[in-house]
N, C-alpha and C positions, 0 to 999 in steps of 0.2 A: 564491522555489519559495514552491509552494502546497502546502494539503492536511494534512488532521490525519482521524486514523484512530483508533478504537477497536473491537477483538475481545472477545468476552463466552464463553466456553468454556459449555459446556450445563450444568452443575452450580454456576454461576456467575449465571445469570441467572433470572429472576423465574418463568418458566414452563420450564423444560428446553430451550429455544431454542438453538440455536447462534446468533449475534447478530454479522452483519458492518457495521461503520457508518464512512463515509467521506466527510467534507468535499471536494468538487470545487472547488478555488479560482482562479479565473483569475489570470493573470500582474499582476503588479504596474504600475498603470495601464491595468490592461484590463477588458472584462467580457463574456465568453465564453457566450451563452446556450446553454439545454438542452432537449433533449425527450426523450421517450419512445417508444420504438417495438420493437415484435414482427418479429423478422427469422425470417422463413420457410426450410425448407432449401432450397425454388428459388431464394430472395434473396441466398442467401449465396455469393460468391464461390468459384469453382476452383481460379483464380488471382490471388492479391492482391499489390498492386503500393503499398505507402506511398508517400503523399504528400513526407512530409518524408525521407525517406533514400532514395528509390527503390529500395527491395530488393523482387525478387518473390520470394512463395512461393507453390511448389502445394503446394494442399489437398485433405484427402482426399474423398473422394464423398460420406460419408455422415456431414452435420453432422445436427444436430438443431435442432428450433428455439428461439430463447432471445431473452429480453428486454434492451434496451440504454439506454443513456442518451447518447444522439449529439451531438455538436454542430447545432446549427440552422444557423448560416452556412457553405455549403460552401467550400473550395477551401482547405482544410488536413489536411483526412483526417476519418475517423469520428470517433475518440476515444469509444469506447461505454461504456466507463469500469465499468459495474456491471449484475449482472443475472444472473437465474438461466438455466439450458436445461430443457429438457422431462423429467429425470432428477433436479429437484431438487437440481442440484448450481451454488452458488453464486460468484462473483467477483467482485472489486472491483480495479481498476488504473487508477492504479496512487497512491503515495504519493513524492514525490520524496526520494529519501535524499543523504548528503553521503558522501563517503569521504573519505581525505587522500590526499597527492600519493605515498606510498611504492606505494599501492596502486594506483594509475593509472599512473606509471612500472611496476609490473611485467606488467599487464594492462592495457594502453591501451584506452580508450573506441574502439568502430568509429565514426567519424564518414563523411558522406557527403562525396565530394571532387569538385568538377564535373571538367567534362572541360576540355582546354584545346587551345587551335586549334580547327582545323574538321576534321572527317573526312575522311579521301583528301590532306591537307595533308601537306608535313613538319611533324614535329615534336608531331603530334598525340596528345597522351594520353587514351585513352577516361574517362568516370567511373568512379568506383569507388564503389558500393551504399552505406550503411552499414547500422548493425544495426536491431534493435528497436529501439521505443520505447511508449510510454503511446499517441500515436496507434494501435498495431497489436493490444494482447497481445489484450484481451476476445474481438477479432474471430478472433484465429488459436488462440485456445485452448477457448472455453468452451463452443462447438460441439459437441466433441468428445470433451469430459473426462464420466467415468461416476460419477467421486469426488474428491471435494479432492484427494485424494493423486493420482490421474490426474492431475487437474490441474496439480500438482508436475512430476510427470515429463514430460508433455507442453512444460510450456514451460521447465525446463530444459534437453530435448532440442534445443529451437529457439534457446535461449541459448548453448548451446556450438558450435550450429553456424553462426549466424549472427552473434551476438555482441549488444552493445547500445551506443548513443549516450549513454546516460544510467542514472544508479542509481535505481533504483526499489524498492519495498517491493510488494508484491502478493497478496493475499488470497484463497483460495479455503476453500469451506464444500462439509458437506453436514449431516444429520441430525447425525451422530455428532460431527465431527472439524471442526476448522479449522486451516487451515496459514497458516504467512504465510513467503512467500520473498523474499531479499533478493539484488538483486544486486550483485556485489561485481567490479569493474572493468569489463571488456568481455565477457567469455567465462565467469567464476566465479558460481557463485551457492550459498548454502546456504537451507534451510529449515527451520523448526522447528513442531512440531503444538501449538497453544495447550494446555498445559492445562485439564482438563475443570473443574476449582473456580476458574478465573482469570479476568482481565481483561487486555489489553492496550491500553497507549497507546503512541502513534506520532505524534510529529509530525516533520518533514522532515529524521531524522536516524537514519543506521543505530541500529537499535535492539535487536537480539538481544544477551544479555550472557551467554549461557551455551552453550557446544555440544559437543557427545558425537559426536566424529569416527570411533569405535569402530562407534558405534551406524548412524551416518550410511552406513557404510561394510560395515555387517551387515544386521543385523534390521530396521532403518529402522523401529524403533515410536517414535519420537517428534523424529528428526532426519536430512535427506536433502542431499545438496549434489553438486556437480560432480564428475567421478568422479575430476578429478585434482588435488582441494584439498589435501589431505594434502602431497604431492609439491613443488606449486605453492608453499606457505606456507613448505616448508622449503628451497627453490631460492632464492628471495626474505627469508627471514628474518623474516616477516610478525607472526610469533607474538611476542606481547609480555607471554605470562603470567610470572609468578616465577615462580623456585624449579622450574623445567624444567631438568634436566640432559639433556644430549644436544642434537644439533643440529636436532632434528625437531619440530615442533608438538605442545605437550601432543594426550595422548589427550582432555582435556575443556578448553578454552581460551575465552576473551571476544573474540567478534569485533568487540564496539564497540570494545575496544582494537584489535584487529589491523587492524582494516580502517576502521575508523570517523573521525569529528572530533570537535575539543573545540575549537574554534575561538573567537573573542570573540565571532564573529556567533552561533554557535548560541545562547551564553546573553542573547541578544537574542533570536532569535528562533526556536530550538527547544525549550531544556529549561525555560523557564518556561511551555508549554502542557503536557508530561507533569506537572509539578509541581501545576498546577491539576487538571487531571483526577484525579489518586491525592487530592487534597487531599480530593475532593468526593465518592470511592469510600470512602477509610479516612481520614474525618475526625479520629478518636480519636489520631494521630499528631501530631506537634509540627512545624509549617509554617511557624511566625514566630516569630524573636527568636533570641538567641545560641544556643537550644540546638536549635535546629529538627534534626529528623530529617534533612530535603531542604528546600533555599532552590531559590528561582526558577534558580539558575546552577549548579545540581551537576550535576556530570558521571553519576554512580553511581545515578541513580532508576530504580529496578527497572522491566525491560523486560515483566515480568508481575506480578503479585499477586492474591492472594484478597482479595476485596470483603469490607467488614464488614457488608454486607446483600445479598439477591440483587439484582441489575443490572435497571431496567425499561427500557422504551423509552424513556419519560418523562428518567430517569435521561441515557439515551444523549444524546438532543436535547438537555437543557440543557447537559450539558459541551460538547458540540458545539456550543453555541451560544453560549457563554461570552466575558465579557472581563474577568476576573477579579473580577466582583462580589465585595463584601464583603471586598475589601483594598485596599491602598493604592495598587494598580497597574489598578483599574478606570480606564478610558479615558472611561467615560462616568457615574463616580463621583463624591463629592465628598470623599474620605478623600485623604488623604497631600497631595501638594504636585504642580504642573502637571509637575514631571521626572519624578515616581516614576509619575502617570497614562499617562506616555507613555515609558516604560521597556520595556516589553514588548509583543512583537507576539500582539495576542488572538489566539482561534481564531474569533470571530463574529465577521467583517469585511465590509465593504460588497463585496468581491469573490467571496462564496464564492458559486457558481455552481447548484452545487444538494448535497444532503444527499440518499443510498441508504443506507438501514438493512436489511439482508438476513436476513429473520429464519424461521429453519426449524423448524416447530413438530412435535416428534416424538408427539404425542398425535393428531393432525391426519390425517387419510386423505390420500394422496399426491396426490391431485388438489389439494388446498385446502391442504398442507402448508407453501408458498413465497409467504411475504406480501413485498413490495418497498415498504416505508416509501419515500415522496419528500417532500422538499422544495425549493423553486427560491428561488433568491435569500441576501440576506444572513439566515443562520438566527439573528442577535437578534433581528428583525421578522417570522418566518415559521410555519408549521406542519408537521406532518410527517399525512401522508395516506396509510393503506395501502391497498396495489393487490396485487390476486391475480397472482402471475406467469403459472400454468399459463392464460394464456388464448389467445386468437387474434390482437387489438388492444388497443390501449390506448384511454383514454378521450379524446377528441376534441380537450380542453382540454389536456391533457398530450402528444398526440401532433402537435400540429399549433403 
């Protein structure tokens, strides 16, 4: 599974911007080339059909112009991935996530089921469309979102209606807020506002580690969720929070424990990436040796943290290009042993397809507020280039 994400709240960034950044990685053994384009309202479909799940969705008739980073090679969908619309709302989709068997049993994923037999003949069973996936989400949501919160609501409604065939994390941003949405099973979801003074690190693992159900069902100041989440959790005994009396879920619970995974493969593929990003941004913690606060295989690495200093674009590029440099796990280094240098999956790999950093600058005029920083190919060997997002077309070098 691919991708690594970092989110930076406006009071944690170097200039007061909200920052959403994600590597899109190709699947193992594959490289998917990407390009950029501006999608105008007359180019946005009014009826959308996904390639992978064969799901057809009718869309509103009032789309906005937006930027996207679609696949170059046609035939398996758009995969628009990251962009801004004309109201300076950003969206990054998706970070593939893991869940657990109990969640998948309580709310199965919505997979496409091909037709059986031939239409008109005895025994024919028509195909059943699947749910939404990474292929679809930016195209279905970004052209219509008026704020980061609005993007969460739009996608949440689609998930409850159509379901999904995969678990994903999706980021929404505007000049004031960043929201992170995680899909839970086939039809359920949670979303949490990134604290303004904090950053969030996300490898391919369900990450939110504290959630307030009362807030999500009430004021929604910092939390949102699918309408029946509390009842669904109670029915399937999903809350694993200690010290809770009664049969229902705790008001504040740990979604990572309830919905996530702590498998052996997570400790090789996922948790080391969060460990290294936080090692870079909070270097005063103890990261090595028997007294380490967190190790590459810790299951309790925080979802969000206050950095030791303001986070810059350079910091984001560094951590999303990293290969555990300065440690015995550096696959390009000389420290440690051949075994340690190959122990963990690095962030900067040869199948990074693109890196998009979505920056919204509160001090800039709305026409120039959104900057989409882009890098293509392996992040260990490339550079970010800033591009204004409120434009009619992308430079030919990136578009073709």
